[in-house]
C-alpha positions in Angstrom: -32.6 16.6 4.4 -29.9 18.4 6.3 -29.0 15.2 8.2 -28.8 13.3 4.9 -26.4 15.9 3.4 -24.2 15.8 6.6 -24.2 12.0 6.4 -23.2 12.1 2.7 -20.5 14.6 3.4 -19.1 12.5 6.3 -19.0 9.5 4.0 -17.1 11.4 1.3 -14.6 12.6 3.9 -14.2 9.1 5.3 -13.7 7.7 1.8 -11.0 10.3 1.1 -9.2 9.5 4.3 -9.3 5.7 3.7 -8.1 6.1 0.1 -5.3 8.3 1.2 -4.2 5.8 3.8 -4.5 2.9 1.4 -2.3 4.7 -1.1 0.4 5.3 1.6 0.2 1.7 2.7 0.5 0.5 -1.0 3.5 2.7 -1.5 5.2 1.4 1.7 4.6 -2.2 0.6 6.0 -1.5 -2.9 9.1 0.2 -1.3 9.6 -2.8 1.0 9.3 -5.3 -1.8 11.6 -3.3 -4.1 14.2 -3.2 -1.3 14.3 -7.1 -1.3 14.4 -7.6 -5.1 17.4 -9.2 -6.7 19.3 -7.5 -9.5 17.7 -9.9 -12.0 14.2 -9.0 -10.8 14.9 -5.3 -10.9 16.1 -5.7 -14.5 13.5 -8.2 -15.8 10.6 -6.3 -14.2 12.0 -2.9 -15.3 11.9 -1.6 -11.7 15.0 0.7 -12.1 14.4 4.4 -12.1 17.5 5.6 -14.1 20.4 4.2 -16.0 24.0 5.4 -15.9 26.3 5.5 -18.9 29.8 7.0 -19.1 29.1 8.9 -15.8 25.8 10.5 -17.1 22.4 9.7 -15.7 19.6 9.0 -18.1 15.9 8.9 -17.3 13.0 7.2 -19.1 11.0 9.5 -21.3 7.2 9.0 -21.7 7.2 10.2 -25.3 10.2 9.2 -27.5 8.7 11.0 -30.5 11.5 13.5 -30.6 14.2 10.8 -30.8 12.2 8.8 -33.3 11.7 11.9 -35.5 15.3 12.8 -35.4 16.9 9.4 -35.6 14.7 7.3 -37.9 14.3 7.0 -41.6 11.3 5.5 -43.2 10.0 4.3 -39.8 13.3 2.5 -39.0 15.3 3.6 -36.0 18.9 4.4 -36.9 20.9 2.7 -34.2 24.5 3.5 -33.8 27.2 2.6 -31.4 26.6 0.2 -28.6 25.9 1.8 -25.2 27.0 0.0 -22.0 24.9 1.2 -19.0 24.2 0.3 -15.4 20.8 0.1 -13.8 20.4 2.7 -11.1 18.0 4.1 -8.5 16.2 7.5 -8.7 19.4 9.2 -7.5 21.6 7.6 -10.3 23.3 5.2 -7.9 23.8 1.8 -9.7 22.2 -1.2 -8.1 25.4 -3.2 -8.8 28.6 -1.5 -9.9 30.0 -4.8 -11.3 27.1 -5.4 -13.8 26.1 -3.6 -16.9 23.6 -4.0 -19.7 23.7 -3.2 -23.4 21.7 -0.7 -25.4 22.4 1.6 -28.3 23.0 5.3 -29.0 21.3 6.6 -32.1 23.2 7.1 -35.3 24.0 10.8 -35.6 23.5 11.5 -31.9 26.9 13.0 -31.3 26.0 14.3 -27.9 24.8 10.8 -26.8 21.6 12.4 -25.6 19.5 9.3 -26.0 19.9 5.6 -25.3 17.6 3.0 -26.9 17.1 -0.3 -24.9 16.0 -3.0 -27.3 14.7 -5.5 -24.6 12.1 -3.0 -23.5 11.9 -0.9 -26.6 12.3 2.2 -24.5 14.2 5.5 -25.0 16.1 7.2 -22.2 17.4 10.7 -22.2 20.2 12.4 -20.4 19.1 13.9 -17.1 17.6 17.3 -17.6 17.2 17.0 -21.3 14.1 16.4 -23.4 
């Protein structure tokens, strides 16, 4: 019985080590592939981490409920002025300074806190804000 418990424990430890290594290997492969992607691939596959608009960095928010609650009427989003932004890495460094994409600020969002990107139907918020 004691040997069986030790064997099971050893298998659990071995599985944990293998899973940990597999996760690190997968992360390294993804990083290597992302480093070789073209601008179009980054854009089309939504592999950018942030966007930059008028010098401010915006991050994707998992729940855009606050923006929808504040800037919609009868279930329709109230889109305002066009927002021209650049795709950027996690540090807010644009992948290509010469290229930009188009989204929208929300109507009534005077602080330009949110940007709506129609192609992906996602909402991004200024860095550090919710």
